[in-house]
N, C-alpha and C positions, 0 to 999 in steps of 0.2 A: 381328596378320595387318590387324581389325579396322582400327587406328588405319591404314596402308597402303592401304586399301581410300577410307576417306573422305577421304583426299590424294590417291585417283588421280583422286579426278571432274571431269569439264568444268568447265571455267572457268569461270565465268556472269560477264556483266558486274554490276558493283559499277552500284547504287542509289543516290539522293543521300543514304539513313538509314545504305550502309553506309560508305561515305565521311565522313559526319561521326560513325558510329561508330569507325572508325578515328583519326580526328583526334583527339578523346578519347580512343583510349587510346594514342598518342603522348604526349599532354601528360601526361597521368597516369604516363605511365614504363611503361605492360605495354607497349607494341609489343613489344620483346623476345620476352617472354614468350609470346605470343604468335604470334608466328612459331614460335619454337619448340617448344613443345608446344600449339597450336591455342586455339581459343575455351575450349574444355573447365576446360582447366590452369587456369583462373579461381577465386578463394576467391567467396563469395556474396558479401563486402562487396566486391573489388572489381567484379564486375557489380551490384550494388546501386549505387556511386557512377556508376561510369557510365551508367548507366539514371541516374541522376537527375540527373544532365547533361546527357545527352540530350536531356528535354524538359524540363529551364528555355532550353534553347538553342532547343530546336523552337515554345515557346510563347511566346520570345519573336521567333524568325521571323515567325508568324503574325500578334502583333502588329502588328510592322511594316507587312506587307503588307496591313490594313487604314486 
C-alpha cells in the first residue's frame, strides 16, 4: 500500500534537473524499469552511473555558459 501512496501523489512540474535525469535514464536503457518499478528500484551502480553522467553534463553546461 505504501507504494501506491507514493504513486498517487500530485504530479509536480518537472525541472530542468528532472528532465536531464530522465533523458540520461533513457539513454542508459533504465527508463522502462523506472516506469514500471520507480526510481527506488535502481541498483546503487545504476544510480551512480546516472549521477556521474548528470554531474559531467552539468559541468559541461556551466563551462559553455561562461
